[in-house]
N, C-alpha and C positions, 0 to 999 in steps of 0.2 A: 505493499499499499502505500502511496506516495506520502511524502511529509510536506505541511503545508505550518509556515510559523505565520500567529496573526496577530498583527500588532495594533494596539490602539488602548486608550484606558478600557477600565472594564465597568464597562455600561450596556443598557440595554441593546444597543446595535451590535454591539461587537459579541455579545448571546446571541444575537438573531442571527448572524452571521457565521457563527461556530456550529448553531443547529443546522445551518445551509447546508454547510458540507464535513460534518463530521462523520458523517455514515460514508461518505467515499475515500476520504483522506486523514490521514493521519493528524490529527491538529492540536499544536502546542501552541497555547496564548503567553503574549509577552507584552507589557506594559511599553511604552515610547519613548523611554529614555535611551539615549544611545548605546550606554554601556550595556545596558540588559540586552537591547538586542546583540550588539558583537559578541556578548557570552553566548546569547541562544543560538546565532549563527553556528558557532564552533563547535556548540555541545549538540546541536539536534543535527545539523546540516540538510539543513530543509531542499525540497527541490521548489517552492513557491514561495514567496513572500506576500503577504496580503497588510497593507498598512491601512487601518481607517485611519485617516488624514483627521488629523487635529483643531488644524484653523490656525497655529501659531508660526508665524513664518521663520524663523529663526530655528526651532526645534524641526520643521519638517525639512527645510534646506541641510540642516546636519545630517539628517538619517539620508535622503536622497544622494547627496554627495559621499557617504560611506560605501551606500550601495555601489554607487558609481566605481568607485575608487576598487571595492572588493572586486567588481567585475572585469577589472583590468588586471587584476594580479592573478587571478585562477583562470585556469582552461577553459571551465563550466562555467557558464555563465547562470546567475539565479536571477530569473525572472522576477518580478516585480507589480504585484495590482495594487492600483491606489484606490480605495473607496470613499470618492469624496462627494461633494456638491458644487454646482455647475460655481459658485462665489466664490469658495475654497479652493477650487481649481487655479484659479488666479493668481492663488497664494505661492504654487509650488510650481505649475507647467514649465518654467525655464530651466527646472533641475530634474526632469522626465521627459526630457525630447528625445532619448536614444530608444532605440528598440527594445531593451531591457524592461520599459514600464509598457504599462498599459492602464487605462484609468476605467470606471465606472460611476454616476453617477446615482447615488441614494433617491429614492428607495431602491433597493435590488430584492428581487424574487428567485428564488432559489435555484430555478431552471436556467436561468441565464445567470446566475454565478457561478454554478460546475459548470455549464457550458464555457464559458470565458475562462476557468480554472483549468479544463482539458485542453482547450486550446492553446494555452498558453505554454501548458508541457509537452506540447505536442503529441500527447498521446490519445488515441480513439475513443469515443464515448460508450459506454455498456450500451450494448444495444438496447435493454430496458431505459435505459434514461433518454437515447433518442427518442423512441417513443413518446417519451414525458413531456418533450420540448412543444406538441401541439395543443397541450392543455389549454382550457380558453382563459381568458383575462379574469381577474378577481373585483370582484367589488362587494364592498362593507354598504350597506343600508344602517343606518344610524335613525330611529323614530321612536316616539313612545308610542305609538298605535299598534296593536298585534295586527288589528286588519288589513290597517296599510301598508306594514309589511308583509302579510300573506299575500297582497295582490301584488304590487310591486315583484314581489320574486317568484312569484308566477309570471310576469311577463318577462321576467330577466334569465330565468333560468334556463331556456333552450338556447342562448348565447353565450352565456356568461355563468361562473361559479362565485354563486351569491351567497353571502354571510349576513346576518343582521346579529344589530345590539338594539337594546331597548332605552339604552341612557348614552349621555354623554360620556360621562364617565367607564362605561362597558367597551364603547367602542372605541376609547383611546388605549386602551389593552390590548382591542382586539386587532389595532395599526398594528402592533409587533409579531402578534402570534399566526397570524392571516395575513401578511404583507398585501393588502389590496393593492390594484393598481389605480381604482379611483373610489371616492367616497358619497353617497348620496346621502345626504345629511339635512334632518329637519331644523328649520330655522325657530319651530317657536316649542320648545319643550318645557318642562316643567323641571327644578334642580337647575341642572348647569346646561344653559341652552344652548341654541346651535349657533350662535356668535361666539359663545365663550367656549364650544367647544374646538371652534374654526378657528380662534385665535392661538389655544393649545397644540392645535395639529401644524400649525405655522410656524410657532414656536419652537419646534423640535426639530434639530437636525435631520432626523430618521423620516418624518414625512413630511417636511417644507415644500417639497415637491410635488407633492399628491395633487391629483387635481380634484375640487369637491365642488360639488355642485349642492346647491339648496334645493329643497323640498318645503314649498310655503304656500298656505291657504291665504294669505294677504294677497289683494287685489287691489288696495289703494296706492295711487301714484307715490306717494309720499313714502309709505312704507316701503314698497319695492326699492325706493331708492337707498332705502336704509339697508335692505339687504345688501345692494351692489357694492356698498360701501366698501364690504369687506375685500371686494374685486375675487369672487368666485368664480371657479370656471363656468358657472350657468346656473341659471335657477328654474324651478320647474313648479308651477300651480299645481295645489292638490285639489282633487284626485288626477292623477296626471295622466294626459291622454296618452294611449299605448304609441304611437309613431312618434310624436312629440318626444318623449321619453328614451327612446330608442336613437333618434338621432342625435338628442342632446350628448348623449353617453358615447355616440361613436365619433364625434365630432371632439369632446374633450380628451379622449385617449389617442386622439391623433398627433 
């Protein structure tokens, strides 16, 4: 089994990445301090390093420059996959220009990161995994109405893998466990409402690039403007029209 060194602060993001790849690779976790990385590379002799970028330019530069120097010293190149965001990538891309490095923007789903690992290691994917790559996109619906949840799931389940959450708090936890590609979010919920949930999603590095579509039964212009101030990927009035729902989701997933 090929060995992967997973580098990053121990967080939900790193735990999720570990869960994605640990069945296919022997994974060793490592903190993002350069001295720790140097020691772990020497001890474990990994076939691939995955760096969950920490967004600190000085620390990132030191790590990537060291990997580049190691590559020059060794006959065997150690490929490095950088898991980052579009904004954070600007801090380190100048140090990752060689073919030794590749990148993926968060959030990443299991099939995609596994496929990237196999590609960087230049080994064939298991047949069973190759078949998995054609799985449906994942959609998480967050709404406090069981009736609406069943209705929307019934519309979407032939086209997407659908997960449901009955509160904002539950939805935030499921983002890590289910890794959706898109979220349908009720704007008017008791407790943690849609805006608070949306703000929490956007504030989290793991989920801030996820497209979010608001579900709302508000049809007054001033209140629609309030919804759009959050800059979602779109909004749909409840109860949703089937074709409008499917079209809005398709556009957001592009």
